[in-house]
C-alpha positions, 0 to 999 in steps of 0.5 A: 140736439141733445147735449150732455150737462154736468150735474155736479162739479168736481170736489176738492182733492188731495191727489196730485196728478203725475207728470211723468209719462205712462209706462208701458204695459210691462209695468205691474198692471195685472199680475201672474199667478205664480207666487211672489212673481208678478208678470204681464200679458205677452202681446200675442193674441188668440187665433181667430176662428173662421168658417170660410173652409180655410185651414186657419188653425195650423195647430192641434192639441191631441187629448184623445188617444185611444187605447187599441184593444183587439176589437175596440177601444179602451184597455183590452178592447172593452169598449167595442167600436160598432160598425154604426159608430164607425159610419158616425165617425167617418161622417164626422171626419169628412165634415171636419176635413171639409171645414178645416180644408184638409185632405189625406187618404184614409186608413182601411186596415179592417181594425176599426180602432186602429184605423180611428187612431190613424185618422186622429194622428193624420188630423194632427199632422195636417193641422199642426200643434198648439196648446190653443186647439183641443180635439176629442172624439165624443159621443153627443147628447144624442148618442152620436160619435163625432169629432169635437174641437175646442179653441181657447183664447189665451188671457195670458195668465194675468190679473185684469184688475182695474182700480177705480179710486184714481178715476174717482180722484180724476172726477173730484180733483179740480186740478184735472179740470183741464182734462175733464173731457178726457176723464169723462171719456175714461168714465165712459169706457169703464161704464161700458166695461161694467154695464155691457161687458160685464166686468164685475165690481168689488161692490157687487154682492156676490162678486169675488172680489166683494167676498175678498174685500169682506175677508179684509174687513173682518180681519181688521174688525176681529184683529187681536191688535185693533189699534194697528188695524185702525189705518187699514180699517179707515182705508178700506171704509173709503175704498168700499164707499168710493166703489159704491159712488162709482158703481152708481156712476157706471150704471148711468146710461148717459156715459154711453149716450154721450161717448161720441160727444165726449170723444169730441171734446178731447183736445189732446195736449198731453199723453194722458189726454191721448191715451183716453182718447184712444180708449174712448175710440176703442170703446165706441167701436165695441159699443157700436159693434158689440152692444150686448156681448159679455165678456164671459159669453164663451167662458169654458165649461167647468165640470160639476163634479166637486172633485174636478173643477173647483181648483181652476181660477175662474174668469170672475176671479181674475177680471174685476174692478178693484179699489186701488192697485197700490198701498197696504190694502192692495198688498193684502188683497194681492197676497190673498189672491195670489196664495189662493190662484197659486194653488190652482192647476189652471185658469178658465178661458173664453172657449169656442166648441164646435161638435161635427155631427152634421148640425149647423156649425157656429161662426163665432170667433174672438174678435170681440175678446180681442178688442175687449181684452185690449180695452181692459189693458189700456184702462189699467195702463191709465189708471195705474200711471196717473 
């Protein structure tokens, strides 16, 4: 039987483990986008998409409200609805109603545009309202009129920034030897988030955080007062060096191969051990159920129009490993990010799109997202409180 062997022992460290219990996620673990305001995710989770025909979503957000003209849609009826388009719409409506298990009497006034509007309103009334489901009438790539649903996973408008310097200290500080099994489980969790779930590292070339840290380095190097920036420059060098070392650790497949064995070695004696054990169990379930799923798998499509989409905060910008979550460098990093995101009109989130045009519908849901964002939160709590 293959067992894990440690290849190196922890080195000396100067960071003392905190003895107070970890605070809840209400502490500033990830930060809201509004300027000078810090918040945490709410406890609510996104609704789950099901395909069993039950009206899972008792809510809808109307985004298409046709302007009624004399003979069609649009201002003054310039967009004329043909009888073929009406047949396509009715077919799509029938599929949609069966999928969501809703029933109502159809409108037959003779004015096609008005009938569409009435049907749309009835769908809204049948399903209720929420910001998490959007319903549109579209033409697909084949030119067929169909209903389209978009359901979003609410990430809570928070920054999911995982600091790696605390984990580095756990691995290197001999005072953590008694909790070595728990620390190794925590390493496995971070390895899964990086290798499998695709959470970017701040030392990944081309990542958003890599760019932000480069800006900080340039500021220090080009400062008119180099003496005052020396300590910040030294801290940045250490943070980047640790990041490269931890990135190599995260790459190792053995972190996942030995995850179950590492979990079995954890004998909880304090809250730190118990938190790490819980994180390990969550990671094991995710690795077994979703070994190849990426946290960006359902990332909302962003318009290619240069004038529409650039003012959204992307998932790769608010989900990342970072160096530290305290100190002067973090304060500067937070100020930069907060200023940039505060100017944006919204955030990119996971989104499942269904088009009811007669082609097979997907059975996608947010089970993975519920689990992986919970893991992100819990890892953040540990690394921000010990």
